[in-house]
C-alpha positions as CSV (number, residue, x, y, z in Angstrom):
1,M,194.5,200.4,70.2
2,S,197.4,202.7,68.6
3,V,197.1,206.3,68.2
4,L,198.7,209.1,65.9
5,V,201.2,206.5,64.1
6,D,200.6,202.7,62.9
7,K,201.6,200.8,59.8
8,N,200.1,202.8,57.5
9,T,202.2,206.0,58.6
10,R,204.5,207.3,55.7
11,L,207.4,208.9,57.5
12,V,210.1,212.1,56.0
13,V,213.0,212.7,58.1
14,Q,214.1,216.0,57.8
15,G,217.9,216.1,58.1
16,I,218.2,212.9,56.7
17,T,221.9,212.9,55.9
18,G,223.3,214.8,58.9
19,S,225.2,211.7,61.4
20,A,222.2,211.3,64.0
21,G,219.2,211.6,61.3
22,A,221.0,209.0,59.1
23,F,221.8,206.9,61.9
24,H,218.5,206.9,63.5
25,T,216.7,206.8,60.2
26,R,218.2,203.3,59.9
27,Q,217.1,202.3,63.5
28,C,213.6,203.1,62.2
29,I,213.9,201.5,59.0
30,D,215.3,198.1,60.7
31,Y,212.0,198.8,63.3
32,G,209.7,198.4,60.1
33,T,208.7,202.1,60.4
34,N,207.8,203.0,56.2
35,V,210.6,205.8,55.7
36,V,209.6,207.3,52.3
37,A,211.7,210.6,52.2
38,G,214.0,212.7,53.3
39,V,215.0,216.2,53.1
40,T,218.0,218.0,53.3
41,P,218.2,221.5,51.4
42,G,220.6,221.1,48.2
43,K,220.7,217.5,48.3
44,G,217.4,216.9,46.5
45,G,218.0,213.9,44.1
46,Q,220.0,211.7,46.1
47,M,219.3,208.3,47.6
48,F,219.7,208.0,51.4
49,D,221.2,204.1,51.8
50,G,220.0,203.5,48.0
51,K,216.7,204.0,49.1
52,V,215.2,206.5,50.4
53,P,214.8,209.8,48.0
54,V,216.1,212.9,49.5
55,F,214.5,216.3,48.2
56,D,215.1,220.0,49.0
57,T,211.9,220.8,50.7
58,V,209.2,219.0,52.5
59,C,206.7,220.3,50.2
60,E,208.0,218.5,47.5
61,A,208.7,215.5,49.5
62,R,204.7,215.6,50.6
63,Q,204.0,215.8,46.8
64,K,206.1,212.8,45.6
65,T,205.7,210.5,48.4
66,G,202.5,211.2,50.5
67,C,204.3,211.5,53.8
68,N,202.1,212.0,56.6
69,A,204.3,212.1,59.4
70,S,207.8,214.0,59.9
71,M,210.9,213.3,61.9
72,V,213.0,216.6,62.7
73,F,216.8,215.8,63.2
74,V,217.8,219.8,62.1
75,P,220.4,221.5,64.2
76,A,218.8,224.1,67.1
77,P,219.0,227.0,65.4
78,A,217.2,225.8,62.2
79,A,214.9,223.7,64.1
80,A,212.2,225.7,64.5
81,D,211.5,226.7,60.6
82,S,211.9,223.4,59.8
83,I,208.9,222.4,61.9
84,L,207.2,225.0,60.7
85,E,207.9,223.8,56.5
86,A,206.5,220.6,57.8
87,V,203.3,222.1,59.0
88,D,203.3,224.4,55.9
89,A,203.4,221.5,54.0
90,G,200.5,219.9,55.6
91,V,202.3,217.1,57.3
92,E,199.9,215.8,59.9
93,L,202.1,214.6,62.9
94,V,205.6,216.3,63.4
95,V,208.2,214.8,66.0
96,C,210.8,217.2,66.9
97,I,214.3,215.4,68.3
98,T,216.5,218.5,68.2
99,E,217.2,219.5,72.0
100,G,218.2,223.2,72.8
101,I,215.7,225.0,70.6
102,P,215.7,228.8,71.8
103,V,212.7,229.6,73.8
104,M,211.5,232.3,71.5
105,D,211.7,230.3,68.6
106,M,209.3,227.6,70.3
107,M,206.7,230.5,71.4
108,R,206.7,231.4,67.5
109,V,206.1,227.9,66.5
110,K,203.4,227.9,69.2
111,A,201.7,230.6,67.9
112,L,201.8,229.7,64.5
113,L,200.5,226.1,65.3
114,R,197.3,227.4,66.3
115,G,194.2,226.8,63.7
116,K,196.3,223.9,61.8
117,K,195.9,220.5,61.9
118,S,199.2,219.3,62.1
119,R,200.3,218.0,65.4
120,L,203.8,218.6,67.2
121,I,205.5,216.2,69.6
122,G,208.7,217.3,71.3
123,P,211.1,219.2,70.8
124,N,213.9,217.6,72.8
125,C,212.1,214.5,73.0
126,P,212.7,210.3,72.4
127,G,209.8,210.4,69.7
128,I,206.8,207.9,69.8
129,I,206.4,204.1,68.9
130,T,203.9,202.0,68.3
131,P,205.1,198.5,68.9
132,G,205.7,195.9,66.4
133,Q,204.5,198.9,63.5
134,C,206.3,202.0,63.5
135,K,208.6,203.9,65.4
136,I,209.6,207.7,65.4
137,G,212.3,208.6,67.0
138,I,215.5,207.5,69.0
139,M,213.8,205.1,71.7
140,P,215.2,201.4,72.0
141,G,212.4,199.4,70.0
142,Y,213.4,196.2,71.5
143,I,212.2,196.8,75.0
144,H,208.7,197.4,73.8
145,K,205.6,194.8,73.1
146,P,202.5,195.0,71.3
147,G,199.8,195.5,73.7
148,R,196.7,197.8,75.2
149,I,198.7,200.1,77.9
150,G,199.4,203.7,76.6
151,V,202.5,205.4,77.9
152,I,203.4,209.1,77.9
153,S,206.6,210.8,79.3
154,R,208.2,214.0,79.8
155,S,211.5,212.1,80.4
156,G,213.0,209.8,77.4
157,T,215.1,207.5,80.0
158,L,212.0,206.8,82.7
159,T,209.9,206.2,79.9
160,Y,212.4,203.1,78.2
161,E,212.1,202.4,82.4
162,A,208.4,202.6,82.3
163,V,208.2,200.1,79.2
164,W,210.8,197.8,80.2
165,Q,208.8,197.5,83.7
166,L,205.6,196.3,81.5
167,T,207.2,194.2,78.9
168,S,209.2,192.2,81.5
169,R,206.1,191.5,82.8
170,G,204.3,190.4,80.4
171,Y,202.4,193.6,79.5
172,G,202.8,195.5,75.8
173,Q,202.2,198.8,75.4
174,S,199.7,200.1,72.5
175,T,201.4,203.6,72.0
176,C,204.1,205.5,73.7
177,I,204.9,209.0,73.7
178,G,207.7,210.8,75.1
179,I,206.5,214.7,75.1
180,G,210.0,216.3,75.6
181,T,211.1,218.2,78.7
182,A,214.3,220.5,79.6
183,P,216.0,220.4,83.1
184,P,215.5,223.5,85.4
185,G,218.3,226.3,84.6
186,R,218.9,225.1,81.2
187,R,217.5,226.0,77.7
188,M,213.9,224.7,77.1
189,G,212.7,223.1,74.2
190,H,209.6,222.0,75.4
191,A,206.3,224.4,75.4
192,G,205.1,222.6,78.7
193,A,208.2,223.6,80.3
194,I,207.5,227.4,79.3
195,I,203.6,226.9,80.6
196,S,204.6,225.7,84.2
197,G,206.9,228.7,84.8
198,G,208.9,226.7,87.6
199,K,205.6,226.5,89.6
200,G,204.2,223.3,90.7
201,T,205.9,221.4,93.1
202,A,206.2,217.5,93.3
203,A,204.1,217.4,96.1
204,G,201.3,219.6,95.3
205,K,201.1,217.3,91.7
206,I,200.8,214.2,93.7
207,E,197.9,215.3,95.9
208,A,196.0,216.5,92.7
209,L,196.5,213.4,90.7
210,Q,195.5,211.2,93.8
211,G,192.6,213.4,94.7
212,A,191.3,212.9,91.5
213,G,191.7,209.0,91.8
214,I,194.8,208.8,90.3
215,A,197.2,206.3,91.6
216,V,200.8,207.5,91.8
217,A,203.9,205.3,92.3
218,E,206.0,206.0,95.2
219,N,209.5,205.5,92.7
220,P,210.1,205.1,89.4
221,A,211.2,201.4,90.2
222,A,207.4,201.0,91.3
223,I,205.4,202.0,87.9
224,A,204.7,198.9,86.7
225,D,203.5,197.0,89.7
226,T,201.6,200.3,90.2
227,L,199.9,200.3,87.2
228,I,199.0,196.4,87.2
229,S,197.8,196.4,90.8
230,R,195.3,199.3,89.8
231,M,194.3,196.9,86.7
232,K,193.6,194.1,88.4
233,A,191.5,195.6,91.5
234,S,189.5,197.5,88.4
235,V,188.5,194.0,86.7
């Protein structure tokens, strides 16, 4: 069963006319995502690739198209305001791909999200995909296979690794979500990195997970095999 996105998701792309936004919008459309609008201030009235209307604001895009999800490809200095614009317009799901957003900007976003109905994935994340139905983000669609295993990760490339291991063994995914992160010593774009404050070693996390009865793979190459063995043992 999918979560958050499916074949009925109506996507607006903020920053659709930029190089990265345009490239990944085309990738999403090719995958089958229902991209109904784009937003670039000052370029309202244009058509992206002759089929997606471009608006000046998210509010206008939502009123005209009924978009219920947003993909943000806006440069870091303006990304926080773009997230909040989508939230203010009533967009239910906001997926921010942009990396390098200042910490204080994201703290402001986090505070203003309280009490809102919108959900935020990211920033600095690969996005979310429900295989065969909807792809919002930069992940390679072809490695995914429809199924019943949910995947959530703070690492983009390790998300792809886990998914490909499962797919190559014949196990499909329901929905895969990359929530975003940033390595130590760099500008953080993910609120989870702020909350952790650098505390919590890998060993401590492994001990806590195992203590809660959760299987932990010894290394990334063993993710799928660890999961599959646990699934078979629970049947």
